[in-house]
C-alpha positions in Angstrom: 0.0 0.0 0.0 2.7 2.5 1.0 4.9 1.6 -1.9 2.1 1.8 -4.4 1.0 5.2 -3.0 4.5 6.6 -3.3 5.1 5.1 -6.7 1.8 6.5 -8.0 2.7 10.0 -6.8 6.3 9.7 -8.0 5.1 8.7 -11.5 2.5 11.5 -11.4 5.4 13.9 -11.0 7.2 12.2 -13.9 10.1 11.2 -11.6 12.0 8.1 -12.5 13.0 5.7 -9.7 16.6 6.8 -10.0 15.8 10.5 -9.9 13.6 10.0 -6.8 16.2 7.9 -5.0 19.0 10.4 -5.9 17.0 13.2 -4.3 16.5 11.1 -1.1 20.1 9.6 -1.1 18.6 6.1 -1.3 19.6 3.0 -3.1 17.3 2.5 -6.1 17.3 -1.2 -5.9 16.3 -1.2 -2.3 13.7 1.4 -2.8 12.2 -0.6 -5.7 11.7 -3.4 -3.1 9.8 -0.9 -0.9 7.6 0.1 -3.8 6.8 -3.5 -4.5 6.1 -4.3 -0.8 9.1 -6.6 -0.4 10.8 -4.3 2.2 9.0 -2.3 4.9 8.7 1.4 4.4 10.8 3.9 6.4 9.3 4.8 9.8 11.6 7.8 10.5 9.4 11.0 10.4 12.3 13.0 8.9 12.6 10.6 6.0 8.8 10.5 5.5 8.8 14.3 5.4 11.6 14.2 2.8 9.6 11.8 0.7 6.5 14.1 1.0 8.5 17.2 0.1 9.8 15.5 -3.1 6.2 14.5 -4.0 4.8 18.0 -3.2 2.7 16.6 -0.3 2.2 19.3 2.4 3.1 18.1 5.9 -0.3 19.1 7.4 -2.4 17.6 4.6 -4.6 14.6 4.5 -2.2 13.1 1.9 0.6 13.4 4.3 -1.4 11.7 7.0 -2.2 8.9 4.5 1.5 8.6 3.7 2.4 8.2 7.3 -0.5 5.9 8.1 0.4 3.6 5.2 4.0 3.5 6.3 2.9 2.4 9.8 0.4 -0.1 8.5 2.9 -1.7 6.1 5.4 -2.0 8.9 2.8 -3.8 11.0 2.4 -1.0 13.6 -0.4 1.2 14.8 0.2 4.9 14.0 1.7 6.8 16.9 -1.2 9.3 17.2 -3.6 6.4 17.6 -1.4 4.7 20.2 -1.3 7.9 22.2 -5.1 8.1 22.5 -6.2 5.9 25.5 -9.9 5.9 24.6 -9.1 4.7 21.0 -6.8 2.0 22.3 -9.5 0.7 24.6 -11.8 0.4 21.6 -9.4 -1.4 19.4 -10.3 -4.9 20.6 -13.9 -4.3 19.7 -12.9 -2.9 16.3 -10.7 -5.9 15.6 -13.6 -8.3 16.5 -15.9 -6.3 14.2 -13.4 -6.4 11.3 -13.2 -10.2 11.9 -17.0 -10.4 11.9 -17.2 -11.4 15.5 -20.1 -10.1 17.5 -19.5 -7.7 20.4 -20.6 -8.9 23.9 -23.8 -7.6 25.5 -21.7 -5.6 28.0 -19.7 -4.0 25.1 -22.9 -3.0 23.4 -24.3 -1.5 26.6 -21.1 0.5 27.1 -21.4 1.8 23.6 -25.0 2.8 24.1 -24.1 4.6 27.3 -21.2 6.4 25.5 -23.5 7.5 22.7 -26.2 8.7 25.1 -23.7 10.7 27.2 -22.2 12.3 24.1 -18.6 11.4 24.9 
């Protein structure tokens, strides 16, 4: 996902793999593996910001958030801003069960109803 996202944006700017890698001081053969999903994407925020700058993706934009989210997902991690939110972290097990098509317990449904009613 991350690799395809970057590749699509790179090609949209008419940047060859070598030009892109030269601008980032990266090895083209290794980066090609990132784009094909064979190697994990970089997790370093400075490197992700460099990639975004070359692709003309603004740091505060939704596209930048997508870039960083895809980097985390492809590395098998939860994005840092999500991990830092304790309420969201508490909800993740229910989310995972939902994605797996497992039904929530009656207690979980009741907690959700109370949360909706209280407006939190």
